[in-house]
C-alpha positions in Angstrom: 21.8 -21.7 25.5 23.6 -20.9 28.8 21.4 -18.8 31.1 24.0 -16.1 31.4 24.2 -15.8 27.6 20.4 -15.4 27.4 20.7 -12.7 30.2 23.3 -10.9 28.2 21.2 -10.8 25.0 18.1 -9.7 27.0 20.1 -6.9 28.6 21.3 -5.7 25.2 17.7 -5.8 23.9 16.5 -3.9 26.9 19.1 -1.2 26.3 18.0 -1.0 22.7 14.4 -0.7 23.8 15.3 2.2 26.0 17.0 3.9 23.1 13.9 3.3 20.9 11.7 4.9 23.5 13.9 8.0 23.6 13.3 8.2 19.8 9.5 8.2 20.3 9.0 4.5 19.4 6.9 2.3 21.7 9.1 -0.7 22.6 8.7 -4.1 24.3 11.2 -6.9 25.0 10.0 -10.5 25.3 11.8 -13.8 25.7 10.4 -15.9 22.9 8.6 -15.7 19.5 5.5 -17.1 21.1 5.6 -14.4 23.7 5.8 -11.8 21.0 2.9 -13.3 19.1 0.8 -13.4 22.2 1.7 -9.7 22.9 0.7 -8.7 19.4 -2.5 -10.7 19.2 -3.8 -10.3 22.8 -2.6 -6.8 23.7 -1.5 -4.6 20.9 -4.1 -5.4 18.3 -7.0 -5.1 20.8 -5.5 -1.8 22.0 -5.1 -0.4 18.4 -8.5 -1.7 17.3 -7.6 -1.8 13.6 -10.3 -2.4 11.0 -7.6 -3.3 8.4 -4.2 -5.0 8.6 -1.4 -5.4 6.1 1.9 -7.3 6.4 5.4 -6.5 5.1 7.3 -9.4 3.6 9.0 -11.2 6.5 10.2 -14.6 7.3 10.0 -13.6 11.0 6.2 -13.1 10.7 5.6 -16.4 8.9 7.9 -18.6 10.9 6.4 -17.7 14.2 2.9 -18.4 12.9 1.7 -14.8 13.3 0.5 -14.6 9.6 -1.7 -17.7 10.0 -3.2 -16.3 13.2 -3.9 -12.9 11.8 -5.8 -14.6 8.9 -8.2 -16.1 11.4 -9.1 -12.7 13.1 -12.8 -11.9 12.8 -14.0 -8.5 11.6 -10.6 -7.4 10.3 -9.9 -6.8 6.7 -6.5 -8.3 5.6 -4.6 -7.0 2.7 -3.0 -10.4 2.0 0.2 -9.5 0.3 1.5 -13.0 1.1 -0.9 -14.5 -1.5 1.8 -15.2 -4.1 -0.7 -16.8 -6.5 -1.8 -13.3 -7.6 -0.5 -11.9 -10.9 2.4 -9.4 -10.4 0.2 -6.4 -11.4 -2.5 -7.4 -8.8 0.2 -7.9 -6.1 1.6 -4.4 -6.7 -1.9 -2.9 -6.6 -2.6 -4.7 -3.3 0.6 -3.3 -1.8 -0.4 0.2 -2.9 -3.8 -0.2 -1.3 -2.1 -1.6 1.9 -0.4 1.8 2.4 -3.7 3.1 3.8 -4.3 0.3 6.3 -5.0 0.9 9.9 -2.2 -1.4 11.1 0.9 -2.5 9.2 2.9 -5.4 10.7 6.4 -6.2 9.5 10.0 -7.0 10.6 13.1 -5.0 10.1 16.5 -5.8 8.6 18.3 -4.3 11.5 17.8 -2.4 14.8 20.6 -0.2 16.1 21.6 0.2 19.7 21.0 3.9 19.2 17.3 3.1 18.6 16.9 3.3 14.8 15.5 0.9 12.2 17.5 0.2 9.1 15.9 -1.5 6.0 16.6 -2.3 2.4 13.6 -3.1 0.1 13.0 -4.4 -3.3 9.7 -2.6 -4.2 9.8 -0.2 -1.3 6.4 -0.9 0.2 7.9 -1.8 3.6 10.1 1.3 4.0 7.2 3.4 2.6 4.9 2.0 5.3 7.4 2.6 8.0 7.7 6.3 6.9 4.1 7.2 6.3 0.6 5.8 5.5 -0.6 3.2 7.9 -2.0 4.6 11.1 0.0 2.2 13.3 3.0 0.0 12.6 4.3 -3.0 14.6 7.8 -4.1 14.0 8.8 -7.6 15.2 12.6 -8.3 15.4 14.8 -11.1 16.8 18.0 -10.4 18.7 20.0 -11.4 15.5 18.9 -8.0 14.0 20.6 -5.9 16.7 23.6 -3.9 15.5 25.8 -1.3 17.2 25.1 1.5 14.7 23.7 2.4 11.3 27.0 1.5 9.5 27.1 -2.0 10.9 23.4 -2.3 10.3 23.9 -1.6 6.6 26.8 -4.0 6.5 24.7 -6.7 8.1 22.0 -6.2 5.5 24.5 -6.5 2.6 26.4 -9.4 4.2 23.5 -11.5 5.5 19.9 -10.3 4.9 20.1 -9.4 1.2 22.0 -12.4 -0.2 20.1 -14.9 2.0 16.8 -13.4 0.9 17.9 -13.4 -2.8 18.8 -17.1 -2.5 15.5 -17.9 -0.7 13.6 -16.2 -3.6 15.7 -18.1 -6.2 17.0 -14.8 -7.7 19.7 -14.9 -10.3 21.9 -12.3 -8.7 25.6 -12.3 -8.0 25.1 -12.3 -4.2 23.6 -15.7 -4.3 27.0 -17.0 -5.5 29.3 -14.7 -3.5 27.1 -14.5 -0.3 27.5 -10.7 0.0 26.1 -7.7 -1.9 27.8 -6.9 -5.2 25.8 -3.8 -5.9 24.7 -5.5 -9.0 22.8 -4.2 -12.1 20.8 -7.5 -12.3 17.1 -7.1 -13.3 16.3 -9.5 -10.5 18.0 -7.3 -7.9 15.9 -7.1 -4.6 17.9 -4.2 -3.1 16.5 -0.9 -4.3 15.2 1.4 -1.5 17.1 2.2 1.7 15.1 3.4 4.7 16.5 4.5 8.1 13.8 5.3 10.6 15.5 7.4 13.3 12.4 8.5 15.2 8.7 7.5 15.2 6.5 10.4 14.1 3.9 10.8 15.5 5.2 9.5 18.8 4.5 5.8 19.3 3.0 5.4 15.8 5.6 2.6 15.5 5.8 -0.2 18.1 8.9 -2.4 18.1 8.8 -5.8 19.7 12.3 -7.2 20.4 12.6 -11.0 20.9 15.4 -12.8 22.8 15.6 -15.4 20.0 17.1 -15.4 16.5 14.2 -14.8 14.0 14.3 -14.4 10.3 17.3 -13.1 8.3 
């Protein structure tokens, strides 16, 4: 990538971080996914001192290796919602228990330049955790998630995040064929609960880490 283009994206992320802070989020901007992982593991987690951690479903978290590193942390109880060998009923129960964790780490489908987080969930555990439950939340997001406003964020989710995730999960939904949301009645639909987080309450309960790389969907 040309250095000037990287500067351009970093400046936009920095502006978004300022908007997030005005909305009571804590916000950081870093250059790479590895920088983000280092910030979370070496600064934020030691600062928050969680006894328990849970993760929201996220390619961003797995691709950068954060999930594997969190599993290695000593003296921290992990609600391992990435253990897909569990029966469906046990997985749902684990996600319910995870709502009371000390620290929830996830990504977001979109971040607006006005400083809001926009998400669309299948079961709703991610949007629920953003709204209430875990004492602290860390949101990790690449520059590809940045959108001008809530409308464009929702369009991004329907045009990109939802159909790509449905294809990744081998769902039999129309969007896998058409490559955009069809607002379908499919029993395998993964788009059920919208969540728009316009402010962090209490202040700085949610920390957003913005990365000057494309990450996840």
